[in-house]
C-alpha positions, 0 to 999 in steps of 0.5 A: 634732315637725316643727318640731324635726326642721326645726331640726335640719336647718337646724342641720345644714345651717348646720354643713356650710356652716361646715365646707365654708367652713373646708375651702375656706379651708384648700385655698386656703391649701395651695394658695398654700403649695404654690406658694410653698413646695412641699415637698420641695425643690428648689423648681424641681422641684415641679409649678407650684412657685416658687423664691422664693429664686431670684427674689431671688438672680438679682438683682444690685442689692443695694440693691433686694434689701436694700429688698424682702427684709424685705417678702418675709420677713414675707410668708412669716412671715404665710403660715406663721402662717396655715398652721403645718401646712405644712412648706414654708412653715416651711422657707421663713420660716426659711431667709429669716430666716437669709439676712437674718441673714447677709446684711443684718445680720451682713455689714454689721456685719462691715464696721463698724470694731472701734473702734465696738465697741458699734455692731458688737456690737448689730448682731451680737446682732440677727443672733443673734436672727434666726438663732435665729428662723430655726432655730426655724421650720425645726425646726417643720417637722422637728417636724411630721414627727418629733414631739419631734425639736426637743426631742431635738436640743436635748439631743443625744447619740450614744446618745440619742433625737436620734440615733434621730431623725436616723437616720429622716430622709429625703433630703427632710429635707436642706433643713430639716437644713441651714437649722436648722444654719445658724441655730444655728451662725450664732448660735453664731459671733456669741456663743460664750459664750452657754451656751444656744446652746453647749448645742445645738451638738452637735445642730446639728452632728449634723444638718449631718453627717446632711444631708451623708449624705442628699444629699452634693451638696446645693446644689452643696456648700453643706453641706461649705462650712459644715462646713469653716468649723465644722471649722476654727473649733471646738475639738476638743472640739466637733467641730473638726478641721483635717483634717476642715475641709480634706477638707470644703473640697475637697469644697465646691470640687469640687461647686461647680465652682470657681464659687462665690466664697464657697468661696475666701473660706472658704479665705482666712479659715479656712485662710490667715489662721490659717497666716499664708499671705499668698500663698494669701490673695491667690490665693484672693481673686483667684479669687473676684473672677474669677468672672463673675456674668453666667454664672450668672443664678440666683446673681448676688446671691450672687456679687455679695455675696461679691465685695464681701466679697473686696474688703473682705478685700483692703482689710483685709489688714493687719489679718490678717497680720503685716508686710503 
């Protein structure tokens, strides 16, 4: 009887040690996650938090960031897979995939001549894949907060469950809603004939509009910039509207203080080209190039990349305007 009791005590002690070990491991994972990807945003406001994205966007050497970005992205993905319950890691991993798709896959593909259609299309499909992967990771964060969120948004209707889920979202969810929308809309822009992506556009737009309600000034007008691009390009049946596009553009311009080149590039592409406004196109791109990256240390990368695109648009102007 004494031996049995001793065996039970030893078993319980071993189990306690095992549980303690798991608990310590999880605490360590959470500690790392809270430091590298605190939730909610903004990262810089979190105690002890590190804004990893800012560490990248503060660099103006594009080849350096292009070389290191995949390593950073995969590191976050490993951390997320090791700790899938952590909302901050899901958002950061997803947003990095969306950034990678846009900056390092789609944008270089934009510069490939149309005569190299096959090469260009292969890169666009790669970008689409990364956009959707990023959106999926961010949606995991929203699903963690609101179980069933992703499925409801994927079959969104104003009378359905998706609208009810969005009504429950809080200002802390703005970042998640923004990046999930970015991923879906980015993928759709590259392959608008994909019926699977087309089916989730209403939900993506609803997330973006809800984010704009929750935190209108988020990231100095980034929400309105994306909304303006969508409203200007989408048909009315999908929610497009020239009036909404112009209103959203003006909000983006105001909130950015006129200090983000991408807003002027948006105007040149989404408004001037369709209207064949050659003078407006020139003026918008000139304003984009007048912005000094040195005056915004935390945005050097994004400004440098945007200005590269502005110069490319200037050099390619004759492709967009008749008679130029």
